[in-house]
N, C-alpha and C positions, 0 to 999 in steps of 0.2 A: 504494499499500498504507499509507503514513504515515498517511493517512486513515480508513483502516478500523480502524488499531490505534489512531489517537488516539480514536476514536468509543469503541472498547471500553473502552480506560482510564479516560474519563469515566465511562461507563454503570458500569462495575465499581467504580469508588472507589479503584482504584490512582492512588496520586499519582505522575504523571510530567510531563516538561516537556512537556504537550501544546499548550501555546502556540508552541511550536517543532519545524513538521515536518521539518525538515532535521535537526535533534538526534535527531528519533525514527529517521528513516531511517540515520543513522549508528549509531545503537544497534544495530539490526539488521542494517545491512551487516557489521559485526564481531562479529555473535554466530554461532556455529557449531553450535548444535541450536537449533532453533525449531519447536515442534509446535502446530498449531493444531486447531482445533475449529468445524465450521461447521455452521449449521442450512440447508440449500441455500445460498442466497448471502450470508448472511449471518455475519460473522467471531462466534463466540459464546465463544471462550476461547483461551489461547495461553499456553504457555509458555517462554519466552525464556532459554537458558543458554550459558555459555562453559565448554568442556570440553577435556581434554587426551584424553579418551577411556581414561585407563589409570589415574588416581591420583585425579583430583578433577573435580568439576562444580560450578560455580555456577549454582544457580536464581534467575536475577536478576528474573526477573517471572511470575506465576501470576496470570492476570485470567480471569475469567468474567464474560459478563455478568448482572447482577442478577436477571433474571428466569430466569436458567436455574441459578444457585447452588444448591446442596442438591440436586442432579442427579447427580452422581458424575462430573461433567466435569473438574472439578480432579485428581478422583485418578487416572482417566484419564489427563490430561495429564502427570502427575508417574509413573505406571507407563510411558508412552512415553516419557517423557525418560529413565528408567533402561534401557530395552529399548537406545536408542539409545548411551549410553554406555559399555556394560559394565559387568558385576559387579565388576569390580575398584576402580572407580572411585566414589568416596563423592560424594552428593548432598548440599549444603549451601545454604543460603540466608540470608538476612536478612529478618525477617517484617514485616510492618506491623503496626503497633501490634494495630489491630482482628483480626488474624489470629491473634494468639499462642495461643490456644485451637485453631483450627483443626489444625495442623501435627504436634502430637503423635497427635490421633486418625486422622491417614493416614500413621501412622508415623515421623515423625520424632522424633528425641531431643534434647531443648533442651542446647545447650554453653554454658559459662562461660567458655571458655577463648580467646574471640576478642579481636580490637580492631580498631580502625577509626579510619581518617582522613578525616574528612569532605568532601564534594567542597565547592568553593567556591559553586557556582552550580549 
């Protein structure tokens, strides 16, 4: 599985530690909501989240292969994530700089009350 995910990340432009397959595997092993989109045997999209299914859900990764972007796959992955977590849970994320204009178009509100301690590696 890490190989397919790494290929998707590289193609989609989402910056993740693609040089470290063990880290990618660990990211997925510890995620509790993973929604995927396939075109036959090719992984074309993924939404990876962490949720308590009651109050909040962090959408950590939303990636769609470049050739499939703007076809509604991202919107569908978000919708299915929302269905999986329950209407009681808010969905939040950190956007890649290049996607800042995308998320308001698909129903997200920009928030200004967040804080971060950045990872060391």
